[in-house]
N, CA and C atoms as an extended XYZ file, in Angstrom:
444
Properties=species:S:1:pos:R:3:atomname:S:1:resname:S:1:resid:I:1 pbc="F F F"
N        -7.054       -0.458      -27.954 N   MET     1
C        -6.085        0.254      -27.031 CA  MET     1
C        -5.810       -0.595      -25.656 C   MET     1
N        -4.738       -0.761      -25.287 N   PHE     2
C        -4.163       -1.440      -24.195 CA  PHE     2
C        -3.981       -0.374      -23.098 C   PHE     2
N        -4.375       -0.730      -21.885 N   TYR     3
C        -4.270        0.188      -20.553 CA  TYR     3
C        -3.376       -0.582      -19.590 C   TYR     3
N        -2.189       -0.068      -19.296 N   ILE     4
C        -1.334       -0.626      -18.367 CA  ILE     4
C        -1.344        0.319      -17.085 C   ILE     4
N        -1.711       -0.146      -15.876 N   GLY     5
C        -1.712        0.527      -14.477 CA  GLY     5
C        -0.328        0.572      -14.094 C   GLY     5
N         0.074        1.879      -13.518 N   VAL     6
C         1.460        1.862      -12.858 CA  VAL     6
C         1.080        2.138      -11.507 C   VAL     6
N         1.526        1.369      -10.513 N   ILE     7
C         1.115        1.614       -9.121 CA  ILE     7
C         2.536        1.712       -8.279 C   ILE     7
N         2.436        2.496       -7.369 N   GLY     8
C         3.571        2.720       -6.426 CA  GLY     8
C         3.422        3.879       -5.456 C   GLY     8
N         4.306        4.020       -4.601 N   ALA     9
C         4.163        4.965       -3.557 CA  ALA     9
C         4.074        6.466       -4.043 C   ALA     9
N         3.456        7.328       -3.372 N   GLY    10
C         3.292        8.733       -3.791 CA  GLY    10
C         4.401        9.499       -3.463 C   GLY    10
N         5.319        9.117       -2.770 N   LYS    11
C         6.689        9.738       -2.342 CA  LYS    11
C         7.777        8.494       -2.577 C   LYS    11
N         8.730        8.892       -3.405 N   CYS    12
C         9.812        7.866       -3.649 CA  CYS    12
C        11.217        8.512       -3.791 C   CYS    12
N        12.330        7.811       -3.757 N   GLY    13
C        13.661        8.330       -3.774 CA  GLY    13
C        13.931        8.320       -5.359 C   GLY    13
N        15.014        8.969       -5.698 N   ALA    14
C        15.495        9.121       -7.024 CA  ALA    14
C        15.674        7.840       -7.777 C   ALA    14
N        16.031        6.690       -7.075 N   ASP    15
C        16.073        5.400       -7.617 CA  ASP    15
C        14.945        4.696       -8.132 C   ASP    15
N        13.916        4.797       -7.287 N   LEU    16
C        12.605        4.334       -7.767 CA  LEU    16
C        11.920        5.318       -8.867 C   LEU    16
N        12.101        6.440       -8.701 N   ALA    17
C        11.585        7.531       -9.631 CA  ALA    17
C        12.176        7.143      -11.074 C   ALA    17
N        13.489        6.872      -11.313 N   GLU    18
C        14.274        6.492      -12.385 CA  GLU    18
C        13.483        5.260      -13.075 C   GLU    18
N        13.382        4.174      -12.159 N   ILE    19
C        12.655        3.086      -12.666 CA  ILE    19
C        11.085        3.430      -13.205 C   ILE    19
N        10.497        4.244      -12.408 N   ALA    20
C         9.123        4.409      -12.875 CA  ALA    20
C         9.171        5.179      -14.221 C   ALA    20
N         9.991        6.250      -14.312 N   TYR    21
C        10.202        6.968      -15.609 CA  TYR    21
C        10.359        6.112      -16.727 C   TYR    21
N        11.247        5.130      -16.524 N   GLU    22
C        11.609        4.138      -17.659 CA  GLU    22
C        10.371        3.290      -18.011 C   GLU    22
N         9.447        2.819      -17.023 N   VAL    23
C         8.379        2.211      -17.068 CA  VAL    23
C         7.426        2.981      -17.855 C   VAL    23
N         7.220        4.345      -17.661 N   GLY    24
C         6.283        5.156      -18.386 CA  GLY    24
C         6.681        5.321      -19.857 C   GLY    24
N         7.854        5.465      -19.932 N   LYS    25
C         8.618        5.636      -21.510 CA  LYS    25
C         8.327        4.383      -22.178 C   LYS    25
N         8.458        3.327      -21.652 N   GLU    26
C         8.365        1.938      -22.416 CA  GLU    26
C         6.864        1.635      -22.761 C   GLU    26
N         6.009        2.216      -21.690 N   ILE    27
C         4.521        2.069      -21.954 CA  ILE    27
C         4.208        2.904      -23.293 C   ILE    27
N         4.712        4.231      -23.200 N   ALA    28
C         4.361        5.031      -24.535 CA  ALA    28
C         4.990        4.354      -25.766 C   ALA    28
N         6.185        3.975      -25.755 N   LEU    29
C         6.738        3.270      -26.996 CA  LEU    29
C         6.023        2.099      -27.252 C   LEU    29
N         5.534        1.380      -26.504 N   GLY    30
C         4.655        0.253      -26.773 CA  GLY    30
C         3.264        0.551      -27.227 C   GLY    30
N         2.991        1.853      -27.251 N   GLY    31
C         1.624        2.211      -27.697 CA  GLY    31
C         0.393        1.905      -26.731 C   GLY    31
N         0.792        1.716      -25.462 N   ALA    32
C        -0.269        1.578      -24.520 CA  ALA    32
C        -0.649        2.897      -23.874 C   ALA    32
N        -1.750        2.998      -23.048 N   VAL    33
C        -2.246        4.122      -22.234 CA  VAL    33
C        -1.719        3.721      -20.784 C   VAL    33
N        -0.989        4.624      -20.069 N   LEU    34
C        -0.710        4.609      -18.783 CA  LEU    34
C        -1.797        5.039      -17.874 C   LEU    34
N        -2.235        4.204      -16.927 N   VAL    35
C        -3.183        4.447      -15.929 CA  VAL    35
C        -2.501        4.517      -14.645 C   VAL    35
N        -2.904        5.563      -13.714 N   CYS    36
C        -2.261        5.597      -12.404 CA  CYS    36
C        -3.191        6.447      -11.414 C   CYS    36
N        -2.778        6.679      -10.320 N   GLY    37
C        -3.535        7.462       -9.295 CA  GLY    37
C        -3.298        8.898       -9.479 C   GLY    37
N        -2.479        9.361      -10.452 N   GLY    38
C        -2.380       10.809      -10.739 CA  GLY    38
C        -1.566       11.814       -9.891 C   GLY    38
N        -1.060       11.193       -8.819 N   LYS    39
C        -0.343       12.188       -7.959 CA  LYS    39
C         1.131       12.135       -8.236 C   LYS    39
N         2.014       12.234       -7.004 N   GLY    40
C         3.385       12.401       -6.995 CA  GLY    40
C         4.131       11.039       -7.048 C   GLY    40
N         5.287       11.000       -6.823 N   GLY    41
C         6.243        9.822       -6.708 CA  GLY    41
C         6.322        8.981       -7.808 C   GLY    41
N         6.173        7.644       -7.579 N   VAL    42
C         6.149        6.797       -8.706 CA  VAL    42
C         5.095        7.251       -9.894 C   VAL    42
N         3.995        7.578       -9.599 N   MET    43
C         3.043        7.998      -10.520 CA  MET    43
C         3.398        9.181      -11.386 C   MET    43
N         4.112       10.266      -10.724 N   GLU    44
C         4.459       11.311      -11.488 CA  GLU    44
C         5.598       11.004      -12.378 C   GLU    44
N         6.708       10.193      -11.887 N   ALA    45
C         7.741        9.788      -12.569 CA  ALA    45
C         7.337        9.096      -13.890 C   ALA    45
N         6.430        8.131      -13.697 N   ALA    46
C         5.858        7.345      -14.912 CA  ALA    46
C         5.238        8.301      -15.844 C   ALA    46
N         4.430        9.085      -15.438 N   CYS    47
C         3.770       10.053      -16.297 CA  CYS    47
C         4.782       10.741      -17.079 C   CYS    47
N         5.792       11.293      -16.406 N   ARG    48
C         6.800       12.177      -17.065 CA  ARG    48
C         7.554       11.376      -18.178 C   ARG    48
N         7.825       10.081      -17.844 N   GLY    49
C         8.449        9.135      -18.861 CA  GLY    49
C         7.442        9.042      -20.082 C   GLY    49
N         6.294        8.831      -19.802 N   CYS    50
C         5.281        8.467      -20.791 CA  CYS    50
C         5.051        9.860      -21.623 C   CYS    50
N         4.855       10.881      -21.026 N   ARG    51
C         4.636       12.086      -21.872 CA  ARG    51
C         5.979       12.511      -22.706 C   ARG    51
N         7.101       12.375      -22.085 N   GLU    52
C         8.386       12.794      -22.964 CA  GLU    52
C         8.530       11.780      -24.091 C   GLU    52
N         7.937       10.513      -24.082 N   ALA    53
C         8.047        9.639      -25.107 CA  ALA    53
C         6.835        9.693      -26.061 C   ALA    53
N         6.062       10.729      -25.790 N   GLY    54
C         4.894       10.923      -26.775 CA  GLY    54
C         3.605       10.014      -26.280 C   GLY    54
N         3.500        9.562      -25.208 N   GLY    55
C         2.292        8.786      -24.757 CA  GLY    55
C         1.391        9.406      -24.172 C   GLY    55
N         0.270        8.778      -23.742 N   VAL    56
C        -1.037        9.248      -23.071 CA  VAL    56
C        -1.079        8.443      -21.779 C   VAL    56
N        -1.426        9.470      -20.645 N   SER    57
C        -1.543        8.929      -19.374 CA  SER    57
C        -2.901        9.309      -18.654 C   SER    57
N        -3.547        8.531      -17.998 N   LEU    58
C        -4.798        8.964      -17.379 CA  LEU    58
C        -4.551        8.778      -15.857 C   LEU    58
N        -4.928        9.931      -15.007 N   GLY    59
C        -4.895        9.769      -13.563 CA  GLY    59
C        -6.111        9.782      -12.930 C   GLY    59
N        -6.289        8.776      -12.024 N   ILE    60
C        -7.682        8.616      -11.290 CA  ILE    60
C        -7.319        9.133       -9.966 C   ILE    60
N        -7.660       10.386       -9.663 N   LEU    61
C        -7.311       11.113       -8.446 CA  LEU    61
C        -8.217       10.831       -7.277 C   LEU    61
N        -7.674       10.856       -6.093 N   PRO    62
C        -8.375       10.392       -4.910 CA  PRO    62
C        -9.370       11.650       -4.515 C   PRO    62
N        -9.023       12.750       -4.897 N   GLY    63
C        -9.784       13.945       -4.316 CA  GLY    63
C       -10.751       14.604       -5.542 C   GLY    63
N       -11.212       15.721       -5.049 N   GLU    64
C       -12.225       16.295       -5.947 CA  GLU    64
C       -11.591       17.279       -6.963 C   GLU    64
N       -10.400       17.620       -6.858 N   ASN    65
C        -9.819       18.690       -7.656 CA  ASN    65
C        -8.765       18.362       -8.542 C   ASN    65
N        -8.937       18.691       -9.784 N   ARG    66
C        -7.920       18.354      -10.895 CA  ARG    66
C        -6.409       18.854      -10.589 C   ARG    66
N        -6.601       20.007       -9.736 N   GLN    67
C        -5.231       20.697       -9.439 CA  GLN    67
C        -4.375       19.843       -8.552 C   GLN    67
N        -4.849       18.832       -7.980 N   GLU    68
C        -3.935       17.940       -7.200 CA  GLU    68
C        -3.149       16.918       -8.076 C   GLU    68
N        -3.460       17.014       -9.432 N   ALA    69
C        -2.744       16.068      -10.299 CA  ALA    69
C        -1.367       16.454      -10.554 C   ALA    69
N        -0.620       15.381      -10.891 N   ASN    70
C         0.708       15.769      -11.300 CA  ASN    70
C         0.668       16.461      -12.536 C   ASN    70
N         1.690       17.184      -12.972 N   ALA    71
C         1.980       18.053      -14.258 CA  ALA    71
C         1.942       17.228      -15.489 C   ALA    71
N         2.277       15.923      -15.491 N   TYR    72
C         2.530       15.214      -16.652 CA  TYR    72
C         1.400       14.429      -17.004 C   TYR    72
N         0.317       14.296      -16.430 N   LEU    73
C        -0.829       13.701      -17.010 CA  LEU    73
C        -1.537       14.123      -18.324 C   LEU    73
N        -2.047       13.336      -19.081 N   SER    74
C        -2.763       13.694      -20.188 CA  SER    74
C        -4.094       14.168      -19.739 C   SER    74
N        -4.723       13.217      -18.847 N   TYR    75
C        -6.034       13.320      -18.445 CA  TYR    75
C        -6.190       13.176      -16.998 C   TYR    75
N        -6.935       14.031      -16.261 N   ALA    76
C        -7.022       13.844      -14.815 CA  ALA    76
C        -8.504       13.682      -14.533 C   ALA    76
N        -8.913       12.643      -13.747 N   LEU    77
C       -10.277       12.434      -13.433 CA  LEU    77
C       -10.371       12.382      -11.776 C   LEU    77
N       -10.840       13.594      -11.339 N   PRO    78
C       -11.145       13.692       -9.738 CA  PRO    78
C       -12.195       12.759       -9.487 C   PRO    78
N       -12.133       11.915       -8.350 N   THR    79
C       -13.128       11.018       -7.942 CA  THR    79
C       -13.837       11.400       -6.711 C   THR    79
N       -13.170       12.090       -5.787 N   GLY    80
C       -13.684       12.310       -4.579 CA  GLY    80
C       -13.799       11.104       -3.770 C   GLY    80
N       -13.139       10.032       -3.982 N   MET    81
C       -13.366        8.660       -3.393 CA  MET    81
C       -12.192        8.375       -2.357 C   MET    81
N       -11.216        9.165       -2.266 N   GLY    82
C       -10.066        8.800       -1.483 CA  GLY    82
C        -9.298        7.531       -1.980 C   GLY    82
N        -8.980        6.772       -0.900 N   ALA    83
C        -8.288        5.466       -1.203 CA  ALA    83
C        -9.059        4.536       -1.919 C   ALA    83
N       -10.553        4.633       -2.014 N   MET    84
C       -11.250        3.781       -2.686 CA  MET    84
C       -11.118        3.842       -4.159 C   MET    84
N       -10.464        5.052       -4.599 N   ARG    85
C       -10.092        5.043       -6.082 CA  ARG    85
C        -9.111        4.137       -6.541 C   ARG    85
N        -8.469        3.321       -5.528 N   ASN    86
C        -7.482        2.407       -5.860 CA  ASN    86
C        -8.301        1.099       -6.806 C   ASN    86
N        -9.572        0.902       -6.442 N   PHE    87
C       -10.272       -0.050       -7.175 CA  PHE    87
C       -10.597        0.332       -8.617 C   PHE    87
N       -10.762        1.620       -8.914 N   LEU    88
C       -10.822        2.176      -10.160 CA  LEU    88
C        -9.647        2.161      -11.027 C   LEU    88
N        -8.411        2.322      -10.332 N   VAL    89
C        -7.057        2.245      -11.084 CA  VAL    89
C        -7.026        0.755      -11.621 C   VAL    89
N        -7.422       -0.102      -10.601 N   VAL    90
C        -7.283       -1.534      -11.153 CA  VAL    90
C        -8.265       -1.826      -12.234 C   VAL    90
N        -9.488       -1.413      -12.102 N   ARG    91
C       -10.560       -1.702      -12.935 CA  ARG    91
C       -10.379       -1.073      -14.273 C   ARG    91
N        -9.717       -0.004      -14.401 N   CYS    92
C        -9.403        0.623      -15.808 CA  CYS    92
C        -8.139        0.113      -16.461 C   CYS    92
N        -7.444       -0.745      -15.845 N   SER    93
C        -6.156       -1.265      -16.280 CA  SER    93
C        -6.370       -2.799      -16.693 C   SER    93
N        -5.687       -2.998      -17.837 N   ASP    94
C        -5.687       -4.453      -18.332 CA  ASP    94
C        -4.744       -5.216      -17.613 C   ASP    94
N        -3.667       -4.664      -17.239 N   VAL    95
C        -2.551       -5.254      -16.396 CA  VAL    95
C        -1.971       -4.180      -15.694 C   VAL    95
N        -1.298       -4.475      -14.566 N   LEU    96
C        -0.547       -3.548      -13.770 CA  LEU    96
C         0.869       -3.837      -13.454 C   LEU    96
N         1.678       -2.801      -13.315 N   ILE    97
C         3.072       -2.869      -13.009 CA  ILE    97
C         3.274       -2.006      -11.847 C   ILE    97
N         3.774       -2.842      -10.691 N   SER    98
C         4.005       -2.028       -9.583 CA  SER    98
C         5.552       -1.771       -9.396 C   SER    98
N         5.822       -0.635       -8.776 N   VAL    99
C         7.184       -0.206       -8.771 CA  VAL    99
C         7.400       -0.059       -7.073 C   VAL    99
N         7.923       -1.066       -6.453 N   SER   100
C         7.993       -1.095       -5.076 CA  SER   100
C         6.644       -0.629       -4.506 C   SER   100
N         6.544        0.126       -3.562 N   GLY   101
C         5.210        0.505       -2.957 CA  GLY   101
C         5.102        0.473       -1.470 C   GLY   101
N         3.828        0.931       -1.089 N   LYS   102
C         3.550        0.870        0.285 CA  LYS   102
C         2.244        0.385        0.485 C   LYS   102
N         1.328        0.699        1.480 N   TYR   103
C         0.108       -0.166        1.685 CA  TYR   103
C        -0.964        0.272        0.488 C   TYR   103
N        -1.004        1.401       -0.025 N   GLY   104
C        -1.814        1.592       -1.240 CA  GLY   104
C        -1.493        0.763       -2.291 C   GLY   104
N        -0.139        0.554       -2.587 N   THR   105
C         0.187       -0.327       -3.723 CA  THR   105
C        -0.150       -1.797       -3.238 C   THR   105
N        -0.014       -2.205       -2.192 N   LEU   106
C        -0.453       -3.570       -1.629 CA  LEU   106
C        -1.851       -3.650       -1.808 C   LEU   106
N        -2.680       -2.674       -1.571 N   SER   107
C        -4.217       -2.975       -1.785 CA  SER   107
C        -4.583       -3.009       -3.218 C   SER   107
N        -3.825       -2.185       -4.226 N   GLU   108
C        -4.048       -2.267       -5.408 CA  GLU   108
C        -3.648       -3.658       -6.124 C   GLU   108
N        -2.629       -4.125       -5.576 N   THR   109
C        -2.020       -5.469       -5.975 CA  THR   109
C        -3.237       -6.535       -5.623 C   THR   109
N        -3.666       -6.551       -4.423 N   ALA   110
C        -4.543       -7.404       -3.930 CA  ALA   110
C        -5.879       -7.289       -4.706 C   ALA   110
N        -6.302       -6.232       -4.864 N   ILE   111
C        -7.589       -6.088       -5.844 CA  ILE   111
C        -7.323       -6.513       -7.077 C   ILE   111
N        -6.186       -6.347       -7.768 N   ALA   112
C        -5.864       -6.649       -9.123 CA  ALA   112
C        -5.911       -8.254       -9.078 C   ALA   112
N        -5.100       -8.831       -8.338 N   LEU   113
C        -5.136      -10.404       -8.227 CA  LEU   113
C        -6.430      -11.048       -7.979 C   LEU   113
N        -7.093      -10.362       -7.021 N   LYS   114
C        -8.588      -11.068       -6.729 CA  LYS   114
C        -9.293      -10.831       -7.963 C   LYS   114
N        -9.401       -9.860       -8.737 N   GLU   115
C       -10.046       -9.546       -9.938 CA  GLU   115
C        -9.480      -10.429      -11.104 C   GLU   115
N        -8.421      -11.130      -10.927 N   GLY   116
C        -7.885      -11.880      -12.074 CA  GLY   116
C        -6.972      -11.204      -13.022 C   GLY   116
N        -6.536      -10.000      -12.614 N   LYS   117
C        -5.592       -9.152      -13.473 CA  LYS   117
C        -4.182       -9.602      -13.076 C   LYS   117
N        -3.340       -9.493      -13.976 N   ARG   118
C        -1.958       -9.770      -13.928 CA  ARG   118
C        -1.238       -8.375      -13.230 C   ARG   118
N        -0.297       -8.814      -12.240 N   VAL   119
C         0.602       -7.770      -11.555 CA  VAL   119
C         1.911       -8.162      -11.885 C   VAL   119
N         2.710       -7.251      -12.372 N   ILE   120
C         4.087       -7.527      -12.636 CA  ILE   120
C         4.861       -6.445      -11.670 C   ILE   120
N         5.719       -7.124      -10.988 N   ALA   121
C         6.210       -6.124       -9.833 CA  ALA   121
C         7.792       -5.883      -10.079 C   ALA   121
N         8.239       -4.636       -9.866 N   LEU   122
C         9.554       -4.384       -9.853 CA  LEU   122
C         9.899       -3.863       -8.540 C   LEU   122
N        10.988       -4.512       -8.032 N   ARG   123
C        11.436       -4.248       -6.603 CA  ARG   123
C        10.299       -4.419       -5.483 C   ARG   123
N         9.658       -5.546       -5.586 N   PRO   124
C         8.517       -5.710       -4.580 CA  PRO   124
C         9.103       -5.771       -3.126 C   PRO   124
N         8.402       -5.035       -2.311 N   PRO   125
C         8.695       -5.152       -0.795 CA  PRO   125
C         8.040       -6.392       -0.080 C   PRO   125
N         7.157       -7.018       -0.958 N   TRP   126
C         6.393       -8.253       -0.446 CA  TRP   126
C         6.262       -9.219       -1.506 C   TRP   126
N         5.809      -10.285       -1.232 N   ARG   127
C         5.518      -11.287       -2.258 CA  ARG   127
C         4.009      -11.704       -2.116 C   ARG   127
N         3.281      -11.763       -3.301 N   CYS   128
C         1.842      -12.270       -3.307 CA  CYS   128
C         1.736      -13.346       -4.090 C   CYS   128
N         0.986      -14.362       -3.720 N   PRO   129
C         0.889      -15.602       -4.736 CA  PRO   129
C         0.175      -14.993       -6.063 C   PRO   129
N         0.775      -15.269       -7.100 N   GLY   130
C         0.051      -14.936       -8.352 CA  GLY   130
C         0.806      -13.713       -8.943 C   GLY   130
N         1.550      -12.844       -8.175 N   MET   131
C         2.260      -11.800       -8.712 CA  MET   131
C         3.651      -12.166       -9.401 C   MET   131
N         3.836      -11.593      -10.525 N   GLU   132
C         4.862      -11.872      -11.397 CA  GLU   132
C         5.983      -10.837      -10.941 C   GLU   132
N         7.274      -11.220      -11.130 N   GLU   133
C         8.441      -10.217      -11.022 CA  GLU   133
C         9.066      -10.149      -12.282 C   GLU   133
N         9.397       -8.703      -12.438 N   ALA   134
C        10.509       -8.523      -13.495 CA  ALA   134
C        11.532       -7.661      -12.950 C   ALA   134
N        12.751       -7.681      -13.734 N   PHE   135
C        13.859       -7.138      -13.119 CA  PHE   135
C        14.375       -5.789      -13.900 C   PHE   135
N        13.609       -5.351      -14.931 N   SER   136
C        13.841       -4.100      -15.612 CA  SER   136
C        12.657       -3.555      -16.072 C   SER   136
N        12.668       -2.144      -16.140 N   PRO   137
C        11.310       -1.702      -16.768 CA  PRO   137
C        10.904       -2.145      -18.189 C   PRO   137
N        11.783       -2.376      -19.067 N   ARG   138
C        11.569       -2.868      -20.239 CA  ARG   138
C        10.976       -4.448      -20.268 C   ARG   138
N        11.545       -5.262      -19.293 N   GLU   139
C        11.116       -6.542      -19.146 CA  GLU   139
C         9.621       -6.552      -18.488 C   GLU   139
N         9.411       -5.532      -17.645 N   ALA   140
C         7.946       -5.399      -17.055 CA  ALA   140
C         6.996       -5.068      -18.068 C   ALA   140
N         7.320       -4.186      -19.051 N   VAL   141
C         6.428       -3.678      -20.034 CA  VAL   141
C         6.194       -4.819      -21.125 C   VAL   141
N         7.348       -5.447      -21.513 N   ASP   142
C         7.227       -6.410      -22.436 CA  ASP   142
C         6.215       -7.627      -22.031 C   ASP   142
N         6.433       -7.918      -20.649 N   LYS   143
C         5.533       -8.968      -20.083 CA  LYS   143
C         4.132       -8.495      -20.092 C   LYS   143
N         3.909       -7.111      -19.747 N   ALA   144
C         2.549       -6.602      -19.697 CA  ALA   144
C         2.008       -6.638      -21.183 C   ALA   144
N         2.679       -6.313      -22.117 N   LEU   145
C         2.222       -6.278      -23.470 CA  LEU   145
C         2.115       -7.348      -24.217 C   LEU   145
N         2.972       -8.357      -24.006 N   ASN   146
C         2.924       -9.615      -24.722 CA  ASN   146
C         2.360      -10.918      -23.887 C   ASN   146
N         2.052      -10.722      -22.683 N   GLY   147
C         1.320      -11.830      -21.880 CA  GLY   147
C         2.335      -12.770      -21.335 C   GLY   147
N         3.548      -12.660      -21.378 N   ASN   148
C         4.533      -13.586      -21.032 CA  ASN   148
C         5.515      -13.009      -19.963 C   ASN   148
């Protein structure tokens, strides 16, 4: 089984939510498991796309309560670790796809690149050496699944 992390802001507008939804849908159609931080925004939209396409998603929550998870997760893992759970999101993923993002996404990107994991970015607000860019959800997931 292949695990694709989806990282992005916990709050986002409709345009980024649509991109994240399509990423989640493509992950499910590609037969991979979606890993994320389990909360709202980009994470929730990606999980919704994944669920509606028949896929499986795993949320690694910052708090101690499963009830803080978004409604579309297949599995919610409360960690009680706060932002330190970002490392677990990276560690549990084979490759990551970022959908824009803020400082939490930047930290996950940096950790992933430091750990030698690929990060494929959609609408990145910054550039990090080693980060790859994609221009559509399908391209991002194809790159993640096929290594190119």
